[in-house]
Biopython code that builds the backbone (N, CA, C, O; Angstrom):
import numpy as np
from Bio.PDB.StructureBuilder import StructureBuilder

atoms = [
    (1, "MET", "N", (-3.072, 14.620, 0.957)),
    (1, "MET", "CA", (-3.147, 13.454, 1.828)),
    (1, "MET", "C", (-1.773, 13.254, 2.463)),
    (1, "MET", "O", (-0.749, 13.289, 1.781)),
    (2, "LYS", "N", (-1.767, 13.048, 3.748)),
    (2, "LYS", "CA", (-0.530, 12.806, 4.476)),
    (2, "LYS", "C", (-0.093, 11.356, 4.239)),
    (2, "LYS", "O", (-0.870, 10.421, 4.430)),
    (3, "THR", "N", (1.167, 11.190, 3.821)),
    (3, "THR", "CA", (1.716, 9.855, 3.602)),
    (3, "THR", "C", (2.991, 9.688, 4.410)),
    (3, "THR", "O", (3.653, 10.672, 4.738)),
    (4, "PRO", "N", (3.337, 8.450, 4.731)),
    (4, "PRO", "CA", (4.588, 8.228, 5.456)),
    (4, "PRO", "C", (5.784, 8.515, 4.545)),
    (4, "PRO", "O", (5.674, 8.458, 3.320)),
    (5, "SER", "N", (6.908, 8.817, 5.152)),
    (5, "SER", "CA", (8.136, 8.990, 4.374)),
    (5, "SER", "C", (8.578, 7.628, 3.830)),
    (5, "SER", "O", (8.119, 6.582, 4.290)),
    (6, "ILE", "N", (9.460, 7.662, 2.862)),
    (6, "ILE", "CA", (10.005, 6.408, 2.338)),
    (6, "ILE", "C", (10.683, 5.630, 3.477)),
    (6, "ILE", "O", (10.584, 4.405, 3.537)),
    (7, "GLU", "N", (11.359, 6.334, 4.361)),
    (7, "GLU", "CA", (12.021, 5.674, 5.491)),
    (7, "GLU", "C", (11.001, 4.991, 6.408)),
    (7, "GLU", "O", (11.243, 3.886, 6.895)),
    (8, "GLU", "N", (9.869, 5.644, 6.639)),
    (8, "GLU", "CA", (8.816, 5.022, 7.455)),
    (8, "GLU", "C", (8.232, 3.805, 6.741)),
    (8, "GLU", "O", (7.952, 2.789, 7.377)),
    (9, "CYS", "N", (8.049, 3.903, 5.436)),
    (9, "CYS", "CA", (7.561, 2.760, 4.660)),
    (9, "CYS", "C", (8.534, 1.589, 4.785)),
    (9, "CYS", "O", (8.129, 0.454, 5.039)),
    (10, "GLU", "N", (9.818, 1.881, 4.604)),
    (10, "GLU", "CA", (10.835, 0.831, 4.708)),
    (10, "GLU", "C", (10.855, 0.215, 6.102)),
    (10, "GLU", "O", (11.061, -0.991, 6.238)),
    (11, "ALA", "N", (10.646, 1.019, 7.134)),
    (11, "ALA", "CA", (10.614, 0.502, 8.503)),
    (11, "ALA", "C", (9.445, -0.460, 8.703)),
    (11, "ALA", "O", (9.595, -1.483, 9.372)),
    (12, "ILE", "N", (8.288, -0.144, 8.132)),
    (12, "ILE", "CA", (7.120, -1.033, 8.230)),
    (12, "ILE", "C", (7.404, -2.333, 7.475)),
    (12, "ILE", "O", (7.086, -3.421, 7.957)),
    (13, "ILE", "N", (7.996, -2.212, 6.303)),
    (13, "ILE", "CA", (8.351, -3.402, 5.512)),
    (13, "ILE", "C", (9.291, -4.303, 6.314)),
    (13, "ILE", "O", (9.123, -5.522, 6.322)),
    (14, "LEU", "N", (10.270, -3.715, 6.980)),
    (14, "LEU", "CA", (11.189, -4.500, 7.813)),
    (14, "LEU", "C", (10.481, -5.076, 9.033)),
    (14, "LEU", "O", (10.695, -6.233, 9.395)),
    (15, "GLU", "N", (9.641, -4.265, 9.664)),
    (15, "GLU", "CA", (8.920, -4.711, 10.865)),
    (15, "GLU", "C", (8.062, -5.938, 10.578)),
    (15, "GLU", "O", (7.974, -6.849, 11.401)),
    (16, "TYR", "N", (7.427, -5.955, 9.400)),
    (16, "TYR", "CA", (6.538, -7.065, 9.050)),
    (16, "TYR", "C", (7.221, -8.107, 8.166)),
    (16, "TYR", "O", (6.565, -8.984, 7.605)),
    (17, "LYS", "N", (8.547, -8.001, 8.048)),
    (17, "LYS", "CA", (9.390, -9.026, 7.416)),
    (17, "LYS", "C", (8.939, -9.421, 6.013)),
    (17, "LYS", "O", (8.743, -10.601, 5.720)),
    (18, "MET", "N", (8.775, -8.412, 5.145)),
    (18, "MET", "CA", (8.399, -8.700, 3.767)),
    (18, "MET", "C", (9.498, -9.545, 3.111)),
    (18, "MET", "O", (10.655, -9.126, 3.081)),
    (19, "PRO", "N", (9.152, -10.730, 2.586)),
    (19, "PRO", "CA", (10.173, -11.572, 1.963)),
    (19, "PRO", "C", (10.622, -11.016, 0.602)),
    (19, "PRO", "O", (9.956, -10.172, 0.002)),
    (20, "LYS", "N", (11.748, -11.508, 0.150)),
    (20, "LYS", "CA", (12.377, -11.013, -1.078)),
    (20, "LYS", "C", (11.442, -11.089, -2.284)),
    (20, "LYS", "O", (11.366, -10.130, -3.052)),
    (21, "HIS", "N", (10.733, -12.196, -2.470)),
    (21, "HIS", "CA", (9.896, -12.334, -3.667)),
    (21, "HIS", "C", (8.734, -11.335, -3.663)),
    (21, "HIS", "O", (8.335, -10.856, -4.725)),
    (22, "ILE", "N", (8.196, -11.020, -2.502)),
    (22, "ILE", "CA", (7.129, -10.018, -2.448)),
    (22, "ILE", "C", (7.726, -8.630, -2.637)),
    (22, "ILE", "O", (7.099, -7.768, -3.253)),
    (23, "ARG", "N", (8.918, -8.405, -2.121)),
    (23, "ARG", "CA", (9.580, -7.112, -2.339)),
    (23, "ARG", "C", (9.850, -6.897, -3.830)),
    (23, "ARG", "O", (9.671, -5.790, -4.337)),
    (24, "GLU", "N", (10.277, -7.940, -4.526)),
    (24, "GLU", "CA", (10.509, -7.823, -5.971)),
    (24, "GLU", "C", (9.208, -7.489, -6.692)),
    (24, "GLU", "O", (9.190, -6.645, -7.588)),
    (25, "HIS", "N", (8.122, -8.147, -6.304)),
    (25, "HIS", "CA", (6.802, -7.845, -6.883)),
    (25, "HIS", "C", (6.432, -6.390, -6.604)),
    (25, "HIS", "O", (5.990, -5.671, -7.501)),
    (26, "THR", "N", (6.613, -5.965, -5.361)),
    (26, "THR", "CA", (6.285, -4.602, -4.962)),
    (26, "THR", "C", (7.100, -3.583, -5.755)),
    (26, "THR", "O", (6.562, -2.572, -6.207)),
    (27, "ASP", "N", (8.378, -3.842, -5.921)),
    (27, "ASP", "CA", (9.229, -2.932, -6.694)),
    (27, "ASP", "C", (8.756, -2.825, -8.145)),
    (27, "ASP", "O", (8.792, -1.743, -8.733)),
    (28, "THR", "N", (8.314, -3.945, -8.721)),
    (28, "THR", "CA", (7.794, -3.925, -10.088)),
    (28, "THR", "C", (6.485, -3.151, -10.158)),
    (28, "THR", "O", (6.295, -2.333, -11.058)),
    (29, "VAL", "N", (5.586, -3.402, -9.221)),
    (29, "VAL", "CA", (4.316, -2.657, -9.167)),
    (29, "VAL", "C", (4.605, -1.164, -9.032)),
    (29, "VAL", "O", (3.960, -0.337, -9.676)),
    (30, "ARG", "N", (5.560, -0.836, -8.205)),
    (30, "ARG", "CA", (5.913, 0.572, -7.985)),
    (30, "ARG", "C", (6.432, 1.220, -9.271)),
    (30, "ARG", "O", (6.059, 2.349, -9.588)),
    (31, "LYS", "N", (7.286, 0.515, -10.007)),
    (31, "LYS", "CA", (7.806, 1.049, -11.280)),
    (31, "LYS", "C", (6.674, 1.298, -12.269)),
    (31, "LYS", "O", (6.618, 2.353, -12.901)),
    (32, "VAL", "N", (5.781, 0.336, -12.402)),
    (32, "VAL", "CA", (4.657, 0.475, -13.335)),
    (32, "VAL", "C", (3.741, 1.611, -12.888)),
    (32, "VAL", "O", (3.326, 2.431, -13.707)),
    (33, "ALA", "N", (3.428, 1.666, -11.612)),
    (33, "ALA", "CA", (2.553, 2.719, -11.092)),
    (33, "ALA", "C", (3.154, 4.095, -11.329)),
    (33, "ALA", "O", (2.450, 5.023, -11.728)),
    (34, "ASN", "N", (4.457, 4.231, -11.085)),
    (34, "ASN", "CA", (5.103, 5.526, -11.288)),
    (34, "ASN", "C", (5.170, 5.901, -12.764)),
    (34, "ASN", "O", (5.078, 7.081, -13.104)),
    (35, "CYS", "N", (5.328, 4.930, -13.631)),
    (35, "CYS", "CA", (5.308, 5.196, -15.067)),
    (35, "CYS", "C", (3.925, 5.713, -15.484)),
    (35, "CYS", "O", (3.820, 6.696, -16.218)),
    (36, "LEU", "N", (2.887, 5.055, -15.017)),
    (36, "LEU", "CA", (1.520, 5.487, -15.333)),
    (36, "LEU", "C", (1.209, 6.850, -14.713)),
    (36, "LEU", "O", (0.463, 7.643, -15.287)),
    (37, "ALA", "N", (1.781, 7.112, -13.548)),
    (37, "ALA", "CA", (1.510, 8.355, -12.822)),
    (37, "ALA", "C", (2.106, 9.582, -13.503)),
    (37, "ALA", "O", (1.731, 10.706, -13.168)),
    (38, "LYS", "N", (2.998, 9.403, -14.426)),
    (38, "LYS", "CA", (3.591, 10.544, -15.120)),
    (38, "LYS", "C", (2.534, 11.388, -15.822)),
    (38, "LYS", "O", (2.781, 12.547, -16.154)),
    (39, "LYS", "N", (1.376, 10.817, -16.045)),
    (39, "LYS", "CA", (0.292, 11.496, -16.757)),
    (39, "LYS", "C", (-0.620, 12.308, -15.838)),
    (39, "LYS", "O", (-1.532, 12.980, -16.320)),
    (40, "ILE", "N", (-0.390, 12.259, -14.512)),
    (40, "ILE", "CA", (-1.296, 12.945, -13.588)),
    (40, "ILE", "C", (-0.551, 13.972, -12.745)),
    (40, "ILE", "O", (0.658, 14.145, -12.897)),
    (41, "SER", "N", (-1.265, 14.648, -11.864)),
    (41, "SER", "CA", (-0.688, 15.730, -11.067)),
    (41, "SER", "C", (0.392, 15.239, -10.110)),
    (41, "SER", "O", (0.377, 14.086, -9.680)),
    (42, "SER", "N", (1.321, 16.119, -9.782)),
    (42, "SER", "CA", (2.439, 15.741, -8.920)),
    (42, "SER", "C", (1.997, 15.399, -7.496)),
    (42, "SER", "O", (2.630, 14.567, -6.846)),
    (43, "ALA", "N", (0.938, 16.014, -7.004)),
    (43, "ALA", "CA", (0.459, 15.715, -5.648)),
    (43, "ALA", "C", (0.037, 14.252, -5.539)),
    (43, "ALA", "O", (0.255, 13.620, -4.505)),
    (44, "GLU", "N", (-0.548, 13.726, -6.568)),
    (44, "GLU", "CA", (-1.006, 12.341, -6.548)),
    (44, "GLU", "C", (0.126, 11.353, -6.788)),
    (44, "GLU", "O", (0.004, 10.183, -6.425)),
    (45, "LYS", "N", (1.208, 11.792, -7.383)),
    (45, "LYS", "CA", (2.332, 10.889, -7.656)),
    (45, "LYS", "C", (2.925, 10.324, -6.371)),
    (45, "LYS", "O", (3.294, 9.150, -6.324)),
    (46, "GLU", "N", (3.019, 11.139, -5.337)),
    (46, "GLU", "CA", (3.566, 10.667, -4.060)),
    (46, "GLU", "C", (2.673, 9.589, -3.456)),
    (46, "GLU", "O", (3.171, 8.588, -2.940)),
    (47, "VAL", "N", (1.371, 9.785, -3.516)),
    (47, "VAL", "CA", (0.429, 8.796, -2.988)),
    (47, "VAL", "C", (0.541, 7.499, -3.784)),
    (47, "VAL", "O", (0.527, 6.413, -3.204)),
    (48, "ILE", "N", (0.652, 7.603, -5.098)),
    (48, "ILE", "CA", (0.774, 6.415, -5.953)),
    (48, "ILE", "C", (2.065, 5.677, -5.650)),
    (48, "ILE", "O", (2.064, 4.454, -5.505)),
    (49, "ASP", "N", (3.171, 6.415, -5.555)),
    (49, "ASP", "CA", (4.464, 5.797, -5.289)),
    (49, "ASP", "C", (4.449, 5.056, -3.955)),
    (49, "ASP", "O", (4.838, 3.889, -3.886)),
    (50, "LYS", "N", (4.013, 5.714, -2.921)),
    (50, "LYS", "CA", (4.022, 5.099, -1.593)),
    (50, "LYS", "C", (2.939, 4.026, -1.459)),
    (50, "LYS", "O", (3.122, 3.045, -0.738)),
    (51, "GLY", "N", (1.829, 4.208, -2.143)),
    (51, "GLY", "CA", (0.796, 3.171, -2.143)),
    (51, "GLY", "C", (1.299, 1.891, -2.789)),
    (51, "GLY", "O", (1.056, 0.792, -2.290)),
    (52, "ALA", "N", (2.008, 2.046, -3.914)),
    (52, "ALA", "CA", (2.586, 0.875, -4.583)),
    (52, "ALA", "C", (3.629, 0.207, -3.700)),
    (52, "ALA", "O", (3.711, -1.020, -3.650)),
    (53, "LEU", "N", (4.426, 1.010, -3.003)),
    (53, "LEU", "CA", (5.446, 0.473, -2.112)),
    (53, "LEU", "C", (4.835, -0.305, -0.948)),
    (53, "LEU", "O", (5.371, -1.334, -0.537)),
    (54, "MET", "N", (3.720, 0.183, -0.422)),
    (54, "MET", "CA", (3.143, -0.400, 0.788)),
    (54, "MET", "C", (2.043, -1.426, 0.543)),
    (54, "MET", "O", (1.607, -2.080, 1.490)),
    (55, "HIS", "N", (1.581, -1.587, -0.693)),
    (55, "HIS", "CA", (0.366, -2.366, -0.910)),
    (55, "HIS", "C", (0.430, -3.809, -0.406)),
    (55, "HIS", "O", (-0.597, -4.338, 0.018)),
    (56, "ASP", "N", (1.566, -4.452, -0.433)),
    (56, "ASP", "CA", (1.675, -5.828, 0.053)),
    (56, "ASP", "C", (2.597, -5.951, 1.267)),
    (56, "ASP", "O", (3.118, -7.031, 1.545)),
    (57, "ALA", "N", (2.795, -4.860, 1.981)),
    (57, "ALA", "CA", (3.727, -4.869, 3.111)),
    (57, "ALA", "C", (3.358, -5.897, 4.174)),
    (57, "ALA", "O", (4.243, -6.419, 4.851)),
    (58, "LEU", "N", (2.090, -6.195, 4.332)),
    (58, "LEU", "CA", (1.661, -7.140, 5.364)),
    (58, "LEU", "C", (1.167, -8.472, 4.803)),
    (58, "LEU", "O", (0.504, -9.234, 5.506)),
    (59, "LYS", "N", (1.482, -8.751, 3.555)),
    (59, "LYS", "CA", (1.012, -9.982, 2.899)),
    (59, "LYS", "C", (1.433, -11.230, 3.696)),
    (59, "LYS", "O", (0.577, -12.041, 4.049)),
    (60, "MET", "N", (2.711, -11.395, 3.979)),
    (60, "MET", "CA", (3.171, -12.592, 4.691)),
    (60, "MET", "C", (2.684, -12.607, 6.142)),
    (60, "MET", "O", (2.365, -13.666, 6.684)),
    (61, "HIS", "N", (2.630, -11.443, 6.760)),
    (61, "HIS", "CA", (2.078, -11.350, 8.117)),
    (61, "HIS", "C", (0.663, -11.916, 8.129)),
    (61, "HIS", "O", (0.293, -12.661, 9.035)),
    (62, "CYS", "N", (-0.118, -11.561, 7.127)),
    (62, "CYS", "CA", (-1.516, -12.012, 7.096)),
    (62, "CYS", "C", (-1.649, -13.465, 6.659)),
    (62, "CYS", "O", (-2.594, -14.142, 7.066)),
    (63, "ILE", "N", (-0.741, -13.950, 5.853)),
    (63, "ILE", "CA", (-0.758, -15.383, 5.534)),
    (63, "ILE", "C", (-0.510, -16.169, 6.819)),
    (63, "ILE", "O", (-1.189, -17.158, 7.094)),
    (64, "ALA", "N", (0.462, -15.720, 7.594)),
    (64, "ALA", "CA", (0.794, -16.404, 8.855)),
    (64, "ALA", "C", (-0.288, -16.246, 9.915)),
    (64, "ALA", "O", (-0.485, -17.140, 10.739)),
    (65, "ASN", "N", (-0.993, -15.114, 9.900)),
    (65, "ASN", "CA", (-1.973, -14.815, 10.944)),
    (65, "ASN", "C", (-3.424, -14.870, 10.480)),
    (65, "ASN", "O", (-4.337, -14.474, 11.205)),
    (66, "LYS", "N", (-3.623, -15.367, 9.262)),
    (66, "LYS", "CA", (-4.965, -15.559, 8.711)),
    (66, "LYS", "C", (-5.814, -14.282, 8.773)),
    (66, "LYS", "O", (-6.925, -14.273, 9.305)),
    (67, "CYS", "N", (-5.251, -13.210, 8.209)),
    (67, "CYS", "CA", (-5.993, -11.958, 8.126)),
    (67, "CYS", "C", (-5.935, -11.440, 6.689)),
    (67, "CYS", "O", (-5.210, -11.993, 5.862)),
    (68, "ARG", "N", (-6.678, -10.404, 6.392)),
    (68, "ARG", "CA", (-6.717, -9.814, 5.051)),
    (68, "ARG", "C", (-5.672, -8.706, 4.979)),
    (68, "ARG", "O", (-5.754, -7.724, 5.717)),
    (69, "HIS", "N", (-4.691, -8.861, 4.093)),
    (69, "HIS", "CA", (-3.553, -7.942, 4.090)),
    (69, "HIS", "C", (-3.930, -6.517, 3.722)),
    (69, "HIS", "O", (-3.317, -5.582, 4.235)),
    (70, "ALA", "N", (-4.910, -6.314, 2.857)),
    (70, "ALA", "CA", (-5.327, -4.949, 2.507)),
    (70, "ALA", "C", (-5.935, -4.263, 3.725)),
    (70, "ALA", "O", (-5.627, -3.107, 4.013)),
    (71, "GLU", "N", (-6.779, -4.963, 4.420)),
    (71, "GLU", "CA", (-7.397, -4.431, 5.636)),
    (71, "GLU", "C", (-6.337, -4.149, 6.704)),
    (71, "GLU", "O", (-6.360, -3.110, 7.363)),
    (72, "GLU", "N", (-5.420, -5.086, 6.858)),
    (72, "GLU", "CA", (-4.416, -4.978, 7.920)),
    (72, "GLU", "C", (-3.430, -3.839, 7.655)),
    (72, "GLU", "O", (-3.072, -3.120, 8.587)),
    (73, "VAL", "N", (-2.982, -3.655, 6.408)),
    (73, "VAL", "CA", (-2.058, -2.554, 6.118)),
    (73, "VAL", "C", (-2.758, -1.216, 6.356)),
    (73, "VAL", "O", (-2.131, -0.253, 6.797)),
    (74, "GLY", "N", (-4.048, -1.162, 6.066)),
    (74, "GLY", "CA", (-4.813, 0.053, 6.358)),
    (74, "GLY", "C", (-4.843, 0.358, 7.844)),
    (74, "GLY", "O", (-4.690, 1.512, 8.246)),
    (75, "LYS", "N", (-5.037, -0.664, 8.660)),
    (75, "LYS", "CA", (-5.053, -0.489, 10.119)),
    (75, "LYS", "C", (-3.692, -0.013, 10.626)),
    (75, "LYS", "O", (-3.612, 0.916, 11.430)),
    (76, "VAL", "N", (-2.630, -0.653, 10.152)),
    (76, "VAL", "CA", (-1.277, -0.304, 10.614)),
    (76, "VAL", "C", (-0.959, 1.145, 10.257)),
    (76, "VAL", "O", (-0.449, 1.895, 11.089)),
    (77, "LEU", "N", (-1.258, 1.535, 9.031)),
    (77, "LEU", "CA", (-0.969, 2.910, 8.621)),
    (77, "LEU", "C", (-1.811, 3.909, 9.411)),
    (77, "LEU", "O", (-1.330, 4.987, 9.760)),
    (78, "SER", "N", (-3.040, 3.564, 9.689)),
    (78, "SER", "CA", (-3.880, 4.440, 10.517)),
    (78, "SER", "C", (-3.283, 4.600, 11.909)),
    (78, "SER", "O", (-3.226, 5.708, 12.442)),
    (79, "GLU", "N", (-2.839, 3.494, 12.496)),
    (79, "GLU", "CA", (-2.226, 3.530, 13.829)),
    (79, "GLU", "C", (-0.948, 4.363, 13.844)),
    (79, "GLU", "O", (-0.597, 4.947, 14.869)),
    (80, "LYS", "N", (-0.257, 4.419, 12.716)),
    (80, "LYS", "CA", (1.003, 5.163, 12.632)),
    (80, "LYS", "C", (0.786, 6.624, 12.227)),
    (80, "LYS", "O", (1.745, 7.356, 11.985)),
    (81, "GLY", "N", (-0.481, 7.041, 12.154)),
    (81, "GLY", "CA", (-0.781, 8.449, 11.905)),
    (81, "GLY", "C", (-1.154, 8.807, 10.484)),
    (81, "GLY", "O", (-1.146, 9.982, 10.118)),
    (82, "TYR", "N", (-1.486, 7.795, 9.665)),
    (82, "TYR", "CA", (-1.840, 8.033, 8.267)),
    (82, "TYR", "C", (-3.198, 7.409, 7.937)),
    (82, "TYR", "O", (-3.283, 6.531, 7.078)),
    (83, "PRO", "N", (-4.262, 7.858, 8.617)),
    (83, "PRO", "CA", (-5.568, 7.208, 8.451)),
    (83, "PRO", "C", (-6.135, 7.304, 7.040)),
    (83, "PRO", "O", (-6.689, 6.327, 6.538)),
    (84, "GLU", "N", (-6.013, 8.438, 6.399)),
    (84, "GLU", "CA", (-6.568, 8.590, 5.044)),
    (84, "GLU", "C", (-5.813, 7.700, 4.058)),
    (84, "GLU", "O", (-6.423, 7.053, 3.206)),
    (85, "PHE", "N", (-4.499, 7.669, 4.174)),
    (85, "PHE", "CA", (-3.670, 6.808, 3.329)),
    (85, "PHE", "C", (-3.995, 5.345, 3.607)),
    (85, "PHE", "O", (-4.087, 4.540, 2.680)),
    (86, "GLY", "N", (-4.170, 5.000, 4.873)),
    (86, "GLY", "CA", (-4.539, 3.640, 5.242)),
    (86, "GLY", "C", (-5.869, 3.222, 4.639)),
    (86, "GLY", "O", (-6.010, 2.099, 4.154)),
    (87, "GLU", "N", (-6.845, 4.121, 4.667)),
    (87, "GLU", "CA", (-8.157, 3.812, 4.067)),
    (87, "GLU", "C", (-8.024, 3.568, 2.562)),
    (87, "GLU", "O", (-8.686, 2.690, 2.010)),
    (88, "LEU", "N", (-7.178, 4.340, 1.914)),
    (88, "LEU", "CA", (-6.953, 4.164, 0.483)),
    (88, "LEU", "C", (-6.349, 2.791, 0.194)),
    (88, "LEU", "O", (-6.772, 2.110, -0.740)),
    (89, "LEU", "N", (-5.367, 2.387, 0.989)),
    (89, "LEU", "CA", (-4.728, 1.092, 0.760)),
    (89, "LEU", "C", (-5.655, -0.082, 1.036)),
    (89, "LEU", "O", (-5.462, -1.162, 0.478)),
    (90, "LYS", "N", (-6.648, 0.110, 1.879)),
    (90, "LYS", "CA", (-7.625, -0.957, 2.125)),
    (90, "LYS", "C", (-8.368, -1.339, 0.847)),
    (90, "LYS", "O", (-8.915, -2.438, 0.756)),
    (91, "LEU", "N", (-8.393, -0.451, -0.133)),
    (91, "LEU", "CA", (-9.163, -0.683, -1.363)),
    (91, "LEU", "C", (-8.459, -1.591, -2.362)),
    (91, "LEU", "O", (-9.042, -1.913, -3.397)),
    (92, "HIS", "N", (-7.238, -2.012, -2.095)),
    (92, "HIS", "CA", (-6.526, -2.794, -3.103)),
    (92, "HIS", "C", (-6.704, -4.299, -2.967)),
    (92, "HIS", "O", (-6.172, -5.048, -3.785)),
    (93, "GLY", "N", (-7.427, -4.760, -1.973)),
    (93, "GLY", "CA", (-7.667, -6.194, -1.823)),
    (93, "GLY", "C", (-8.560, -6.723, -2.936)),
    (93, "GLY", "O", (-9.289, -5.958, -3.567)),
    (94, "LEU", "N", (-8.506, -8.018, -3.176)),
    (94, "LEU", "CA", (-9.273, -8.632, -4.266)),
    (94, "LEU", "C", (-10.760, -8.333, -4.151)),
    (94, "LEU", "O", (-11.398, -7.971, -5.140)),
    (95, "GLU", "N", (-11.317, -8.479, -2.958)),
    (95, "GLU", "CA", (-12.746, -8.227, -2.794)),
    (95, "GLU", "C", (-13.081, -6.773, -3.113)),
    (95, "GLU", "O", (-14.108, -6.492, -3.731)),
    (96, "GLU", "N", (-12.218, -5.851, -2.696)),
    (96, "GLU", "CA", (-12.463, -4.427, -2.931)),
    (96, "GLU", "C", (-12.343, -4.084, -4.414)),
    (96, "GLU", "O", (-13.104, -3.261, -4.923)),
    (97, "VAL", "N", (-11.399, -4.703, -5.105)),
    (97, "VAL", "CA", (-11.231, -4.440, -6.535)),
    (97, "VAL", "C", (-12.447, -4.939, -7.301)),
    (97, "VAL", "O", (-12.942, -4.264, -8.203)),
    (98, "VAL", "N", (-12.923, -6.121, -6.939)),
    (98, "VAL", "CA", (-14.099, -6.692, -7.621)),
    (98, "VAL", "C", (-15.330, -5.819, -7.386)),
    (98, "VAL", "O", (-16.147, -5.641, -8.289)),
    (99, "ASP", "N", (-15.465, -5.273, -6.174)),
    (99, "ASP", "CA", (-16.637, -4.477, -5.811)),
    (99, "ASP", "C", (-16.376, -2.971, -5.910)),
    (99, "ASP", "O", (-17.141, -2.182, -5.355)),
    (100, "PHE", "N", (-15.309, -2.556, -6.608)),
    (100, "PHE", "CA", (-14.912, -1.148, -6.640)),
    (100, "PHE", "C", (-16.023, -0.245, -7.165)),
    (100, "PHE", "O", (-16.684, -0.541, -8.160)),
    (101, "ASP", "N", (-16.198, 0.848, -6.469)),
    (101, "ASP", "CA", (-17.138, 1.889, -6.870)),
    (101, "ASP", "C", (-16.352, 3.189, -6.855)),
    (101, "ASP", "O", (-15.742, 3.520, -5.838)),
    (102, "GLU", "N", (-16.349, 3.930, -7.947)),
    (102, "GLU", "CA", (-15.540, 5.147, -8.029)),
    (102, "GLU", "C", (-15.905, 6.168, -6.960)),
    (102, "GLU", "O", (-15.122, 7.080, -6.697)),
    (103, "ASN", "N", (-17.062, 6.041, -6.345)),
    (103, "ASN", "CA", (-17.449, 6.950, -5.261)),
    (103, "ASN", "C", (-16.752, 6.630, -3.948)),
    (103, "ASN", "O", (-16.882, 7.375, -2.977)),
    (104, "MET", "N", (-15.998, 5.505, -3.911)),
    (104, "MET", "CA", (-15.299, 5.099, -2.691)),
    (104, "MET", "C", (-14.079, 5.977, -2.436)),
    (104, "MET", "O", (-13.606, 6.048, -1.302)),
    (105, "VAL", "N", (-13.557, 6.651, -3.467)),
    (105, "VAL", "CA", (-12.355, 7.476, -3.309)),
    (105, "VAL", "C", (-12.667, 8.936, -3.528)),
    (105, "VAL", "O", (-11.774, 9.779, -3.434)),
]
sb = StructureBuilder()
sb.init_structure("model")
sb.init_model(0)
sb.init_chain("A")
sb.init_seg("    ")
for serial, (resi, resn, name, xyz) in enumerate(atoms, 1):
    if name == "N":
        sb.init_residue(resn, " ", resi, " ")
    sb.init_atom(name, np.array(xyz, "f"), 0.0, 1.0, " ", f" {name:<3s}", serial, name[0])
structure = sb.get_structure()
């Protein structure tokens, strides 16, 4: 799966003005995700790392604009050339987690 570089992820985070408290949450999620990922293949580790980094990148944007942040981050990543990665990130919203079906991935 094609994923953005860390620099591209950071640029999106800056573009959408992720506040400090959400960045701290994201960094913690990323640490936990990477710790858990040590048990799986290296190809998936990059997706997990960048997914954890980007999962709430548009949270404040969507609070301000009354949109769903999981859906919106998926759209932004698709527009930036990462459609498969964007579709994966759409699955982390509350509604998607509650309705998760392992056949979705």
